[in-house]
N, C-alpha and C positions, 0 to 999 in steps of 0.2 A: 217044258219045265218053267220057262218065264211066265207063260200064261197062268200056270198054277200059282206062282208067287203073286202075280198081279191080282188074281182072283181072291187069294187069301187076304191080302191087305185091303181090298175093296170091301170084303165082308166085315172085317174089323172096323173099317171106317163107317160102314152102314150102321152097325150096332152101336158104335160109340156116339153117333149123332142122333140116331133115332132108335130107341127112345131116350137113351141116357142123358146126353148133353142138352137136348131140348128141355127136358124136365129140370135138370140142374140149373141151367142158365136162366130160364124163365122164373123158376121158384126163387133163386137167389136174388135176381134183379128186383122182383116184386117185394121180397122180404126186406131187402136193404132200402128200397124206395119207401115203403111204409114206415120202417124204423126211423128213417131220417126225415120223414114227412115230405118226401119228394124234393130233397135239398137240391138235386141236380136241375130241377126246374125252378123251384121257389127262390133259390139263391143264385140264379144265373147272372144277374146284374152284378152281384157282389163278386162272383168268380171273375168276371171280366175286369172289374176294378182291381182285383188282387194281382192280376198279371203285371200291372205297372209298378208294383212295389219293388223297392230296391233292397238288396241284402245289407246286413249290418257292416260287413267288411268289404273292402274294395276287391279283394281276391276271391270272394265267396261266390257261389253259384246262385243266381237269382231265380225266382219263380218262373220268370219268362224264359230264362235259359233252359231250365229243366223241362218246361213245356215244349220248347223247340226240339230238344233231344227226343222226347217221347213222341211228338208229332211227326218228326222226321222218320221215325221207325214205323209209325202207323200209316203215314202217307207214302204210297208206293204204287207198284204195278197193280196191286189189288183194287185200287180205286178205279182203274180203267178196265183191266181184263177180268177181275173178279166179279164186278157188277155185270159185265157182258155175259159171262159164263152163267151166272145165276139166272138171268133173263132167258137166255137161249135154252138152258137145260131144265129150269124150274118153271119159267113163265113170268110174265110182267108183274104178277103179284109179289114176286120175291123182293122187289125194291120197297114195297110197303112194309113187309115183315122185317126187312133190314133196318128200316127207320124206327119201327116199334122197338126192336131189340136194342137199337142205339140209345133211345131215351131211357129204357129200363136198365140197360147195361151201364149207363153212366153212373148209376148209383153204386154198382159194383166197383167201378173205377174210383169213385170217391173213397169207398171203404178201404180198398187195397193200398191206395196212395197215402191215406191218412195213417194207416198202420205202419207203412214203410217209414214215415216220418217219426212216429212215436218210438220205434225200435231201431232207428238208424245208429250207426257206429261212427267213431271218430278216428281218423288216422293220425300219424305223428305230426302232421302239419296243421292239424285242427280242422281239416276238411271232413265232410260227412259223406257216408256211403251206406248202402243197405239194399233191401229188397225182400221179397217173400221168404227166401232162405233164412234171413236173419230174424224175421218175426216168427217164423215157424220154430226156429231153435230157441230164441229168447223167451217167447211168451208161452209156447206150447211144449217146450222141452222135448222136441222130436227131431234131433239132429239127423237121424237116418232118413226121415221123410224129407227134410230140407235138402239133403244130398241127392235124393232121387229127383226132387224138383229141379235141381241144378242140371242133372243129367238130361232130363226132358228139355230144359231150356236150351242146352247146348245142341241137342238133337234137332230142335226146332229152328233155332236161329243160325247155326253154323251149317246145317245140312238141309232140313226140310224146306225152309223159306228160301235159302239160296238156290236150291235145286229149282224151285218153282219160279223164282224171280228171273233166273237165266232163261228158262223156257218161255216165260211170258214175253221177254224182250225179243228173242229170236222169232217168235210167232208174228211180230209186227212186220217182218220182212216178206211175209207170204203175199202181201198186196202188190209186190213189185214183179215186173216181168223177168228180172234176172234171178229170181228165187229158184233155187234147186233144192229139193227136199233132202238130198243126200249131202251136198257140199255146203250150202249156206249155213245151216245150223252149226256145223263144225267150225266154220270161219268165225261166226258171231261168238260162239262159245270160247274159242281160243283167244280172240281179241279182248273180250270182256275179262277172261281169267287173267290175262297178262297185265291189263291196266289195274285191276283190283289188287293183284298180287304185288305189283310195283308199289302201290299205295300202302298196303298193310305191312309190307316189309320195311317200311321206314321212309320210302321215297314218296313222290307224288303229293307233297303237302300243298303245292300250288294248285294242283288239279282239284283236291278236296276243297281248298279255300274258294276257288272259283265256283264249283258246283253248289256249295252251301249258299252262295249269294244268288245264283241263278235259279235254283229250284223254287224258292218262294215266289219269284217273279213268274216262273213257268206255271205254278199252281194257280196264281191269280189270272194269268192269261188263259189257262185252260177253262176256268169257270166263265171267263168273258166269252170265249169262243163257243162254249156250250149255250150261253144265253143268246148269242147271235143265231145259232142253228134253231133253237127253240122259237125265237122270234120269227125266223124265216118260215117256220111251219106252224105259225100261231093258230091257223084254222084247224090243226089236228089236235090242239091241246084238250078240248072237251072229250074227244074220243079217247085220247091217251089216258086221261084220268079215269074214265069209265072202264077202260080195259084193265087198268091196274087194280081198281077196287073189285071189279067183277071176278078177276082171277084170284085175288087175295082171299076172297070169301067163297070160293067155289069148293065148299066142303065135300061135295059128292066126289069130286076128282081127288081130293086129299085122302079121303077114306079108301078110295080104290088103290092108291099108291103113295102113301104119305112119305115114304123114304125118298122119292124123287120129286116131291111137290115143291111149290114155290115157298112154302113155309120153311121146309128144311134147308133149301138152297139159300133162302134169305138169311137164316141163322148162321149157316156155314160161312157164307161169303162176308156177312156182316162181322162175324167174329174174327175172320182172317184179316179183315181190313182195319177195324178199330181196336181190336185186341182187348176190349173191356172185360176184366175178370180173368184174363189169361195169366197175369202175373209178370208181364214184361215191363210196363210203364213204371211200376213201383221202384225199379232199379234206378231210373232217372229221377223220380220224385224224391227219393231219399237224399239225393245230392244237394237239394235246394236249401238255402239258408233262410229260414222263416222264423217268425216269433211264435207261431202256433201251427201244429200239424194240420188242422182243418183247412188252413189257407191253401196248402199245396193239394189237399184232397179236392177242394173246390176247383182249383185251377185245372186239374187233370180232366174234369168233366168237360171243359171247353175243348180240350184236345180231341175227345171222342166226337163231339159235335162237328168240329172242323173236318174231321175225316169223313164221317158218314153223312151228316145232314147237309154238308156243303159239297164236298168233292164227289162222293158216291152218288148223291142225288143229281148232281150236274151230269154225270155220265148216263144215268138211267133215263132222265128226262130228255136229254139230247138224242139218245138212241131211239126211244119210243116215239118221240114227236116227229122224227124224220120219216116215219112210215116204212123204214127199211125192213125187209123180211128177216126174222130171227128164227134160227133153227140150230140143230147140233153141228151142222157143217160150218157155220160161220161163228161158232162159239169162241169167245176170247177176243183178241185184237181185231180180227176181220170184221166183226159186227160193228165195232166202234168206228173203224176206218170207212166202212160202207156208209155209215150214218153221216159222218163229217164230210164225205165226198159229195153228198147231195147239195151242199152249198159251196164248198171250196174246191170241188173237182179233184184233180190229181195232187193238189197241194195239201189236201186234208190228211191223207195217210202219212205224208212226210211230217206234218206237225205232230201226229200221234206217235210216230217213231221217235221224234226228237224228245217228246215228253217222257216216253217210256225209257229212253236211254238215261235221261237225267234222274228220273225216279228210281230206276233200277240200280244205278250206280250208288246213289246216296243210301238206298236201302241196304245194299250189300255191305257197304262200309259201316253203316249204323248198326246193323245186326250184330257185328262183332264187338260193339261196346257192351252189350248185354252179356255176350259170351265171355268176355274178359272178366266181368264181375263174377260170373258163375264159376269160372276156373279158379279164380282167387279164393272163393269160398271153399271149394273142394280141396284146394292145396293148403288147408288149415289157415285160411285168411291171409295167405302170403302170395304175391304174384309168382306164377310159375317161372322156371328158368327160361333164359333166352333160347336155348337149344330146343326145349319142348315147344315153345310158342312158334318157333320157325317151322318145326315139323307139323304142328297143328294147322298153321296157316297154309302150308302146302296142301294138306288134306282138304281144307276149305276151298282152295283155288281149284283143285281137281273136281270138287262137287259142282262148282260154277260151270266148268267146262262140260261135264256130263249132263248137267241140267238142260243145256241147249239141245241135246240130242235125245232127251228122254221123252217118251210118249206123254201126252197131256194128262190123261187120266191118272197115270202113276205119279206124276209130279204133284197134282192136286191132292191125291190120296195120302201121300207121305207127309205133306205139310199139314193136312187135316188131322192125321193121327198124332203126330208129335205135339201139335198145338193143343189138341184135345187132352193129351196126357197132362200137360202143364195145368190146364184149366181144372181138370178133375182133382188135382191136388190143391191148387190155390183157393178155389171157391169154398170147399168145406172148411179149410183153415180160416178163411175170412169170416165164415159163418160162426165159427167157434169164438172168434175174437171180436165179433161185430159190436159187442157191448162197449168195448173200449173206444172204438171209433165213434159210436153214437154218443157216448158220454163226452167225448172230446168235442164233437160238434155242438152239443148243448152248452158246454163251457164257453165255446167261441161265441155263440149267439147271446149268451147271458152277458158276457163282457161288452159285446157290441151294443146291447140295449142300455148298458150303463155308460155308454159314450166313450169307451176305452178302445185303444188299439190292442186287441187281445194278445196276451202273453200266456203261454202254457206252462203249468207246473203239474207234474204227474200226480202229486198228492191231492190236488184239487178235485180229481175224479176218483180218488181212492186207489191209485196205482202205486205199487212199490217202486220207488225210483232207484233203489240200490243196484239193480241190474241194467239200468239205462245209462247210455253215454251222454244223453242230453236231458233237458226238462226237469232238472233237480231244483 
């Protein structure tokens, strides 16, 4: 019975990504790139400058703070395990297509975050909030579609991603002699569930505060360690790049089995990691206090680059330069641990486990930020009752526990399907509203040419401001 269920979801996942999402993501990314004249590349320097801008009020959320929230969600176990899985199952060329989709997808990230800023709402304290559900309802007048999007978001971040995140973490313990395939996953799942449960139920603020400070340091250290390993195997670098490009453009292999090719795995794992176009980051983007929506749209492109071009690339090059064998048996954490062991010996797997623990914990906590926003929308824009949230968090904690003992294929499949559902709603909506985002960008660039600090007014681009909470 279970095999039939797994088979059904695998077939859904296969059709959803090949050919549907491949076409949707590539077409949307290219369309948005040309419409904005590749703003994600052309205005990269400006985007970096905008990160340092401060909000108007002391209690307001800055562009940098919104960037950190969205980056915290993007940066997680997928940067390590996702990349490894893509290489082991799809081939070295997957990391090339991952980077291509990152650059193209950054345009989608700009569009969705700019729209979230345009159509954001204001609470009783004057703070702003929003996301895809709000621009789908306000601009397209499709509240039912907005509600369905929120359901997919909850399924993705409360269940699909948490299931996978828990599995990814426990898989790092396979490198140790004490690992028992029956007992260890249960222990890891139980401990992780208890700690996360303690935090989301109102306690553990000190734990969250410490990890928020340590994770950026761990991210920088992870990149540094990757560079050390690449440097130690510098003689393999020419062969490594030859391997990546040869596999990336091996069209004969792709035609023979595109569904399991490096192209498809690159897109799958790239989307899982950087979430460009998925519709998650706009929930954080809408909270930023900026003078022009395009500012936060540009800032969010940097978040995509940090995730994929920096951290995912660090993992890919570290693994491939090490010369360690890659195959289905070492797919996931073991391949990364084998690679780092070539230089650091037994200390290498320990470092990866430590990084995964921190990344997994902040991802599990951060995922619930987006879920809270979706639940509030579904509850007629009012926070759900404390009793409901307690029951909901208990369900989320149970998912974390079961994720540790779930088969790898099923964990990845469920995360792919729920995330794909979000994307297939968000991207078409962004396409229909893209003119507003593009006009907003043009208004921003026009004011910059005039030497101004751009300030947005909806009427300047022909938008009716009567239905907007800001920009009048």
